[in-house]
N, C-alpha and C positions, 0 to 999 in steps of 0.2 A: 504494500500500500504506500509506503514512504517513497519508494522509487517512482510509483505512478504519479504521486503528487508532485514530485520534483520535475517530472516531465511536463505536466499540464499547468502548473501554477507559476505566475511571474515571481522573479527573485524577491521582489519587495514583500510579497505575501509570505513567502517562505521565511524571510528574515523576521517578520512580525511573529510568525508561529514559533520560531526558535527562541525569540525573546520572551514570549509567553511561557514556554517550557522552563526557561531559566528562572523566571520570577516564581513560578510554581514550586520549583525545586528549592529556591531560597526560602520560601514560606515553610516548606516541609522541614528544612534544616532548623529553622527557628523553633518550630513546634517540637522537634526532637530535643533541642537544647533545653527547652522549658521543662520537658519531661525527663531530663537526665538520661537520654537514650543515645548519647554519642558513642560511636564505635572507637574503642581504644586500641593501642598497640597490642595489648594482651589479648583482646578479642580477636584481632586479625591473626596473630601468631598461633593462638590455640586452634582457630578454625583451619588454617592452612595445614598445620601439623596433623590435625584430625582427619584431613582429606588425603593424606599421603604425600605431602610435600616435605622432603627431608633435607637434612644437612648434606651438602655435596651435590645436590641436584643442579642440573642446567635447566633454567626455567625462562621461557619466553612469556611475557605478560602483555596482554591487550586489555585496556581498562577504561571504564568511565567512573571517575571519582564521584560524580554527581549521583550515580545510580546507587552507590553504597548508602547514601544518606549523609548524616553528619559524622565526619571523621575528625577526631581530636587532632588539631594542628594540621589538618589537611593532607596534601600530597606527600609531604615529608614523612608523616607517620606511616603511610602505606608503604613507601619505599623502604624506610628503616625496618619495618616489620618483615618485608620480603627478604631484605639482606640478612637480617637476624635469623630468619627461618632457614635460609640456605647455608649459612655459616661460612667460615673462611675458605672451605674447599668448594663452595658452590659458585654458580654464575647466574647473574640476573641479566636478561636481555629484554629490550623493548624496541618497537619500530620507532623511527624518528623521521618520517617522511616530510619533506619540505612543502608539499603541495596538498591542497584540498581539491578534489575533483579529479579529472582525467589527466594523467601525466602527458598525454599527447598534447593537450591544450597548454599545459604548463611549460613544456620544453619549447613550444613554438614561440614563447616570449623570450627565449634565449637567456635564462637565468644563470647567474654565476653562483655555484654551490660552494660555500665555504664550510668545510667540515668542522671548523672551530666555532663558527658564529651563526650559521644559518639556523633559524629556529625550527623545532619540530612542530608540525601542525596536527599531531596525533593526540592532542589533549594535554591538560595541565600536568598530569603525572609524568608523561614522557619528556616534556620540556623541563620540568623540575629535575628529573633524573639526568638529562643531558648536561646540565650545568654542574653536576656534582663532581667533586675532585676524584680523579682516577678513572672516570668513565671514558671508555674508548668508543669511537664512532667509525663505522665503515665508510670508506671513500666511494660513495656512489651517488649519482645526481638525482635519482628519483626514489630509491628504496633503501636508504641507509638505516642501519640498526645501531643502537647504543648498547654497550655491555660493560659489566663490572664483575670482576671475579677471576677465578683460576683459568677459565677457558676463553676469556674475553679476547685476548690477542689472536688466538687461533680462529675464532669465529669471524672477526672483522678483517683480517689481514689481506685477503685476496679478492675482496669484492670489487675493487677498482679494475677497470679494463674488461669486465665481463660483458659480453654482447647482450645477454639477458640476465635479469637480476636474481633468478631463483635456481640457477644451475648448480652443479655439484661443487663449485668453488664458493658458493654463497653462504652467508650465515644461516639461511633458512634450511638448506640441505645439511649443513654441518650440525645444526641442532638435532636433526634426525640421527646422524652418524654418532652423535654423543649420547644417544638414548635419552634425549631431553624431553621435557614436558612443556605443555602450553596451557597457560591459565587465562581464561576469558572472564573478566569481572564486569558484569553488567552490559556486555556486548555479545552479539550473536556471531554466527559463522560468516556473516558478511564482512567481518573484521579479521578473519582468520587468514593471514597472509600465506601460511604454509600450504594452503590448498594449491597454490601456484607451482609447488615443487613437482607436481604431476606433469604439468605442461612442459617443463624444461627437462624432465627425465625421459620423456618418450620421444624417440626420433620421429619426425614427421607427424607430430600431433595432429589429429584429423580436423581440428577446428582452427581457423585463422585468428588465434587469440592475440597475436602480435601484429601491429601495424606494419605496412610495407616500408614506411619511412625509417631510414637509419639516421638518428640524430648524432651530431657531433656536439659535445658539451664541454664547457670549461668548469674546472673545479680548483679550489685551493686546498692543499693538504694540510696536515697538522703542523708542518714546518713552515707554512706560509708560502709554499711554492705553487705557482700556477701550473695546472696540468690539463691535458685534453684527453677525452676518451669518446668512443662511439657506443651507443646503446640503442636497443629497441625498446618500445613501450607497448603496453597493452592497447589493443584496438578498441576504441570506445563502442563500436558497433557490437562487439561481442561482450564487452563489459556489461552492457545493458541486459544481456541475456543470462547473467549469472543467477542461479537459484540456490545459493549456498546453504541456506537453512533447511532446504529439503533433504540435505544429506544427514541431518541430525538422527533420524530414525535408523539409518544404516549404521552410523557410527555407534549408536547406543547398543544396537543388536549385536554388533561385533565386539562389544566390551572395550571400545577404544576410548570412550569418554564417560564421565560421570557428572552429574549435576549436584550442586549444593548452593547454599546461600551465604553471603557475607554481608552482614548488615541487612539492607533492603535489596541488595543486588542478587540477581540470578547469575550463577557462575557455572563454568564448564572447566573441567580438567581433562586434558587430552594427552595421550601418549603419541608423541610426534612420529617416532619411527613406525609404530604400529599403524598409524593413520596413513603414512606414506606407502607402506607395503600394501595396505588394503586398497588404496586408490589405484596402484599399479595393477594389482590382480583383477580388480573389478572393472577397470578400464579395458584391459585385454580380454576378459571373459564375458563382460556384460555391457560394455560401452558406457559405464557410469562415469559422469564428470559433473562438475558444478553447473554445467550448461545442459546436461541431460541426466538429472539425478535419478530418473527411473530407468535409465539404460537406453539401449538402441531404440 
């Protein structure tokens, strides 16, 4: 329904709708504060540990802080709780994409991506995490990730220069190789970037999910050097055909994910490698993709 509304409503009405949602969320947080129902660091850590997130895990997090409700001290508390849960041997990863909307439209504006300073447009949690000391960011113009912990350098180091952002040198594929987990807090599978690892893993993927245009982009790396790389981006025509959340019943039936709640947020915990393997098998045998969730 949200995708349909974006297609038919003018941007001014969409902006009014978003502002209304933000005001409603603010009122909800005020009510929670009055009733002493704020979510604390202890609440978050206890919940995560109870759902099977352990010290030493490699964890990709997609989140909506607003959906949790009132979190004591906001994004920093959520991030601190995640880091504490994963411990010194763990690794925390988040997307830090610089654009909202289609990357095809974004790269047509010829942006200069600065790995040190270009903001993340993936929510307040990601932007707060990006600015934290010690966090590394992959050098990629459209799909960079940020990471902190034992495996951070390995995850981000080879993203630069890749023609497609989800191939076997990407942080997303390496998350699978490390038997990592994916935590979705208050967001659905439409935010699950690792779904794209299927497209890059299959030679001659049968749907034209990448646009024919090959973009040459400029970037500034962590040392301040200007660099150039070429990349493909997803085809907006096919991006509009995604039906990601229709994959939920498949993943649940296969035991790939489980549901729980954190504060007021509906959450999903996903086994990244198991999901990738399931997608490959069911693409080959049944034609299941995010574009054809019921198969051929």
